[in-house]
C-alpha positions, 0 to 999 in steps of 0.5 A: 505468462503462467498463473502463479500459484497461491503459495508463491505469491507475496503482496506488500503495501509500501506505506508511510509518511509523504516524502519517505521514499516509498515510490523510490523504493518501488522503482528500485525494486523494479530496476534491480529485478530487471522489470524496468531497464531504466530507473524511474525517478519522481524528482526527474519526472519520469517515474514508472509509478507516479505517472498521473499528470497531478503526480508529476506536477506535485511530485507526490503520489496521489493514487496507489499503483502496482509494482509486480516483480519476480524474485527467486521464483516468487511473484512479489506485488508491491502496492505503492500508496500515497503518504499525503493525508488527503489521499488516505483512502488510497492507502486504506485500499492498498492495505486491504489487498496485501498480507504485509504492510512495509512502513518506509521510514526516512532515516533523517526524520524518523517515524512521522504522523502519517506512519502512526495513523496508517499503523493503526489501520494495518493493526485493525486489519490484522496484517503483518507489519515491517519497516524499511529505514530508507535514505541511509545515504543522506546527510544526517541519516541516523539509524540508531535514532530512527530505531529509538523512534520506532521503539517509542512509537510502536513498542519493544517488539520492533527489532533490527534484522539489518543494520547499516554499514556506514551512514550518509556518504559512507553508507555502502551496505548492510549486515544481515542479522538473520544470517549474520552476513554482510552485503556491500555494494561497490562499483554497482555490484553486490558483494557478500563479505564478512561482518566488519569488526567495528559492527560485530558487537552491534550485530551480536546485540541485534541478533540476541534481541531477534532470537529473544523476540521470535522465540516467543512465537513457540512455547516449546522453543521459548522454554528451550531458549530460557533454559540456556539451550541455543536455537539452531539457525533453522529454528530461528528462521522458522520462528521469524516467519511465524512471529512476523505472521502473528504480529509478535515481531516487527522486523526493521530493514534498512538501505537506500532506494537511490544506491540500491544498498539493502534492496536485494537483501530486502527482497530475499527476506520478503520471499523467505519470511513474509506471509503468503496470501493463505495467512491473510486474516479472513475477509469479513462478509456482510452476513457476519461470517468470514471467508479465508483465502482459499485456492480451492473454493468457489471463485470470489473477489473484492474490488478495492479500487476503481479508476475511470478513464474517458476512453477506456472506461472503468478499470477495477483493481481486485483481490482474488479471495477464493478460487481462480479467476480466469478469462471468458467466464461469468461472475455475479455482482452481489450488490446489483445481482447483475452478471458480469462477463470477464473477457480478459484478466490483466496485471498492471505495472504503473500505467502499463497493463498486460494480459495474464492467463488467470489469477490464483487466490491471493492475487491482485488482478485488473479487470476492465470494461465491467458494466456496473462494478466499482469499489467495494463490490464483490464478484462471485461465482454463485453470488452467495458471498458479499464482503464488507466495505472498506473502512474509508475515512469520512470527508473532513473538508467541504467546499461549494463548486460552480461551473465557470461558464454556462456551457460547463454548467450542463456538463458539471453534474455528469463530470463530477459524479464520474470523479466521485464514483471512483473516489470513495472519500469524495462526496457530492451533494446539492444543498436544498437550502443554499442551492449550492453544489457541495464537494467534500473530501479529506483536504484542500489538495484532494479537492484541487486534484479532483477539479483539475481532473474534471477539467483534463478528463471531462473538459469541465471547468469548475471553481470553488466559491464560499460555502454558505451556512444556512443559519436557523436563527439570527438577530433581526432587530436591536433592543436595549435593557 
């Protein structure tokens, strides 16, 4: 597999509230592009992306996973992230490695709490944002209500670039407002057709709002538009790309991950209009400087996630910020000053890893068996640049843990430390006053998953016990007055 150049790379994080269908959308993308021969399903427990035992058991994502595809000669890497609040850290990590956040919205429920929380994270990172209203084929699906909810939550820069043809069991395709063309999926085939008469007015209204919003991205064309002069299709498409990149417009797509309607058109628009890595906001460095994505600069990369396997060892997910990452070379871990030999460079699809010839600036690459490199570390050619740490949320929920048996007592410390060192939102400490081992995280589910992995990966059986509070003052006697 050759190394895609930076200009033909797109990185998109699928984010949003739990249950909106992010993983299902990623599975649909893998299937329609031919990357998988069988459609993965979370509900049927054979998902390509939710492969962890805990994900299969709970039927929710607990960690981020990658779904790279090739479409129209462009490498598009989807980063599927958890929507459950306890695993917010995984979503933060995924957002740091992409240029666009695609918020997946349930067509029945509309935008929910976690959507708004992650919107703030993406806004702080300065990356482009878009929406996909999923599950248009479900009972009570309502695109207009979902659009109204998005406009209330995120302002009037939200605009539809697709509108659905039908809803619930009658949903069969979408109208592409950008090109004013309809796409209908019938008998498993995608057909291009004219816009249905009953949707002509709605399509014209959506098109008018689209043109009005994107025209603001260019002063000269905005003046032309205000003077009543019609913008050409070329003008509109160029402005749309610029407006998405600058955050002046938040496009709304729609469809169904289960029927694939709208998925192909979504891929077309990602390739055409979503920003390439060179438009990613510059990465902040620890010395107060900035490093843009630079294909010609000295090689530097940032580790945004680390996995630990008792047999394989550490697996590092890296964003290549500058230069090109190639096998059989040596880089410096800036934090420790140690040199790390990069023997192989990998890509990853779900749990499947595959070797690649290299990774250009802007790519997401996988490195394994690095001695002392983990999340938030910088690897660079000269060791002269260090990127700032990710803004992971602080732990909110603490429990005391203890080994169930004396045999497990000896292994508890080593095992739990291995779990914690790859989970930045988990903290472990020994309370010197209560003599308890205290594990802190973002919620009860995250703690439960950590202890289950402790058992399955390191064969250490631990349980939670009531957390003791070291009171500074207490009532010691009674008196009357």
